[in-house]
C-alpha positions in Angstrom: 4.0 19.2 -12.3 3.2 20.0 -9.0 5.3 21.6 -6.5 5.3 20.3 -2.4 3.7 23.5 -1.2 0.9 22.5 -3.3 0.0 19.5 -1.5 2.1 19.0 1.6 -0.7 19.9 3.6 -3.3 18.6 1.7 -4.3 15.2 3.2 -5.6 14.6 6.7 -3.7 11.2 6.6 -0.6 11.6 5.5 2.2 13.7 6.9 5.3 15.0 4.5 8.6 16.3 4.5 11.4 16.6 2.3 14.7 16.9 2.5 17.6 16.4 0.4 15.2 15.4 -2.3 13.8 12.5 -0.2 10.2 12.8 0.6 8.6 11.2 3.6 5.2 9.9 4.1 4.1 9.1 7.2 0.5 7.6 7.2 -1.8 8.6 10.1 -5.2 8.6 11.4 -5.3 12.3 13.9 -1.9 11.5 14.4 -2.1 7.4 15.6 -2.0 4.9 13.3 -3.9 4.7 10.2 -7.4 3.2 10.4 -8.1 2.5 7.3 -11.4 3.5 5.4 -13.1 5.6 3.1 -11.5 8.7 3.7 -7.9 7.2 3.4 -8.9 4.9 0.7 -9.9 8.2 -1.5 -6.7 10.1 -0.4 -4.1 8.2 -0.9 -4.5 7.8 -4.8 -4.1 11.4 -5.2 -1.5 12.0 -3.0 0.4 9.6 -5.2 -0.3 11.0 -8.4 0.9 14.5 -6.7 3.9 13.0 -5.6 4.5 11.5 -9.4 3.7 14.9 -10.7 6.6 16.9 -8.9 10.1 16.6 -10.2 11.9 17.6 -7.2 11.3 14.1 -5.4 14.0 12.4 -5.8 13.2 9.0 -3.9 10.2 8.5 -2.0 9.7 7.1 1.5 6.4 5.5 2.8 6.0 4.8 6.7 3.4 4.8 9.2 2.2 5.8 12.7 2.9 4.6 15.9 2.5 0.5 16.4 0.8 -0.4 13.4 1.4 0.3 9.5 -2.3 0.2 8.7 -5.2 -1.2 11.0 -7.6 -2.0 11.9 -7.3 -5.8 11.8 -10.6 -7.3 11.1 -11.9 -9.9 12.8 -12.8 -13.1 10.7 -16.6 -13.3 10.6 -17.3 -9.7 11.9 -17.6 -8.2 8.6 -16.9 -4.9 7.1 -19.2 -2.3 8.4 -19.4 -0.3 5.3 -20.5 -3.3 3.2 -22.9 -4.5 5.8 -25.9 -4.3 2.8 -25.6 -4.2 -1.4 -23.7 -0.9 -2.5 -25.6 1.4 -5.2 -24.1 1.3 -8.4 -22.8 4.9 -8.2 -20.8 3.6 -4.9 -19.1 0.8 -6.8 -18.3 2.2 -9.8 -16.2 5.2 -7.7 -14.9 2.2 -5.5 -13.1 0.4 -8.6 -11.9 3.6 -10.3 -10.6 4.4 -7.0 -9.1 1.0 -6.2 -7.1 1.1 -9.7 -6.2 4.6 -8.7 -4.3 3.1 -5.3 -2.2 0.7 -6.8 -1.8 2.3 -10.3 -1.0 5.8 -9.0 1.9 4.4 -6.7 3.6 2.6 -9.3 3.5 5.6 -11.9 5.4 7.5 -9.0 9.1 7.4 -11.3 11.5 7.6 -8.5 12.6 4.7 -6.4 10.2 4.1 -3.0 11.4 3.0 0.1 8.6 1.6 2.4 9.7 1.5 6.2 7.1 -0.5 7.7 6.7 0.1 11.3 4.5 -2.2 12.8 1.7 -5.0 11.4 0.3 -4.1 7.9 -3.5 -5.7 8.6 -5.1 -4.1 5.6 -3.9 -3.3 2.3 -0.5 -4.8 3.4 0.5 -4.8 -0.4 0.9 -1.1 -0.4 4.2 -1.2 1.5 5.4 -4.5 -0.8 5.4 -2.8 -3.8 8.1 -0.4 -2.6 11.5 -1.1 -4.2 13.3 -1.2 -0.9 11.3 -2.8 2.5 12.4 -2.7 5.3 10.2 -3.8 8.4 10.5 -3.6 12.4 10.8 -6.8 14.5 7.2 -6.8 15.5 6.0 -5.5 12.2 3.5 -8.3 10.4 1.5 -8.8 7.0 -2.2 -10.2 7.0 -4.9 -9.4 4.7 -7.4 -9.1 7.0 -10.0 -6.9 5.1 -10.7 -9.2 2.6 -11.5 -12.7 2.8 -11.7 -13.0 6.3 -13.9 -10.1 6.3 -16.4 -11.5 3.7 -15.0 -9.6 0.9 -13.2 -11.0 -2.1 -9.3 -10.3 -2.4 -9.7 -8.6 -5.3 -7.8 -5.1 -5.4 -4.5 -5.8 -5.7 -3.8 -8.4 -3.2 -4.8 -11.2 -5.7 -2.0 -10.0 -8.1 0.9 -8.7 -5.9 1.0 -11.4 -3.2 1.1 -14.6 -6.0 4.1 -12.6 -7.8 5.9 -12.2 -4.3 4.9 -15.6 -2.5 4.4 -17.9 -5.4 0.4 -19.2 -6.5 0.5 -22.0 -3.5 1.3 -19.9 -0.7 -0.4 -17.0 -2.2 -3.9 -18.5 -2.2 -3.1 -20.1 1.1 -2.4 -16.8 2.9 -5.6 -15.2 1.6 -8.0 -18.0 1.8 -6.5 -18.7 5.5 -6.2 -15.0 7.3 -2.6 -16.3 7.6 -0.1 -13.6 9.2 3.4 -13.7 8.2 5.5 -12.2 11.0 8.5 -10.1 10.3 11.1 -12.8 10.3 8.9 -15.3 7.9 8.8 -12.7 5.9 12.1 -11.8 5.8 12.6 -16.0 4.8 10.2 -15.5 1.9 12.0 -12.4 0.4 9.1 -10.1 1.2 11.2 -7.6 2.8 14.7 -7.0 2.6 15.9 -6.0 6.2 14.5 -6.4 9.8 15.5 -4.1 12.4 14.5 -2.7 15.7 11.6 -0.2 15.1 13.3 2.4 15.9 16.0 1.9 13.4 13.7 1.1 10.3 12.9 5.2 9.3 16.5 6.1 10.0 17.5 3.0 8.0 15.4 4.1 5.1 16.4 7.5 5.1 20.2 6.1 4.5 18.9 4.2 1.6 17.4 7.3 0.3 19.8 9.2 0.6 22.2 7.1 -1.2 19.7 6.4 -4.1 19.3 10.4 -3.7 22.8 11.3 -4.6 22.8 9.2 -8.0 22.3 11.1 -11.1 18.8 11.7 -11.8 18.1 10.2 -15.5 19.9 7.1 -14.0 17.9 6.8 -10.5 14.4 7.3 -12.5 15.1 4.8 -15.1 16.4 2.2 -12.9 12.6 2.7 -11.2 10.9 2.4 -14.5 12.9 -0.9 -15.8 12.3 -2.5 -12.0 8.7 -1.7 -11.7 7.4 -2.1 -15.6 6.8 -6.1 -15.0 4.5 -5.3 -11.9 2.7 -2.7 -13.7 1.9 -5.1 -16.5 0.2 -7.5 -14.0 -2.0 -5.1 -12.3 -2.8 -3.3 -15.3 -4.3 -7.2 -16.8 -5.5 -8.2 -13.7 -6.3 -5.5 -11.2 -9.9 -4.4 -13.0 -10.8 -8.5 -13.0 -10.3 -8.8 -9.3 -12.0 -5.3 -8.8 -15.1 -6.2 -10.5 -15.3 -10.0 -9.3 -15.1 -8.0 -5.7 -18.2 -6.0 -6.6 -19.9 -8.9 -8.0 -20.2 -10.5 -5.0 -21.1 -7.6 -2.9 -24.7 -7.9 -5.1 -25.2 -10.9 -2.8 -25.5 -8.3 0.3 -29.2 -7.1 1.4 -30.8 -4.9 -0.3 -30.4 -1.8 1.8 -34.3 -0.9 0.9 
């Protein structure tokens, strides 16, 4: 078991506060919108593990900072500079382990999770969509810009989450064409539950979170368990397969030596 004081200041890319048992995780990069990269990729799995181990957390809110939930948006054809050359076996193995824990540690949080999507989620847009309640701002959007458009196999979770949410054909189109789903389309397709002006998104998330936190703890925890178990089973079955295919394709990059 962990306590908030042990991990609240531990992470460079996450601000945390807790009121009435509701823990808010606000993702950022130096006070602005989260810029996805190796550092937040390494931090989030450990942060989710700490949050999951703290029994004083009754509900968790995930939100972003500034104009975007996650960025930067990858421009098709430009690629990802991190993977401009063939990575080492050690780097690849560590990244696979980290990527598995990123999603599985989020799903192992034993209390309901609410996403307050403050703007476009260009990178790892599956993260906010794995919440139990997803509320989006009117200017939010969802794209998988960091994988196929950027020269990577979409194998570290999006290949599982988007088919579950969109259906197989819509998801394959989404992942192969760099499609952008704006907030209203995401609402129509069932990716999000509510669309509100940006200034109302986080207060609405807190409203939902406080209402859930007021219910009996055992009821809340076991409701979360039954709601996420089918998702966890899909991830357990296919996440590793996707990650190893993603890494195999990286072997086609130029040898850095």
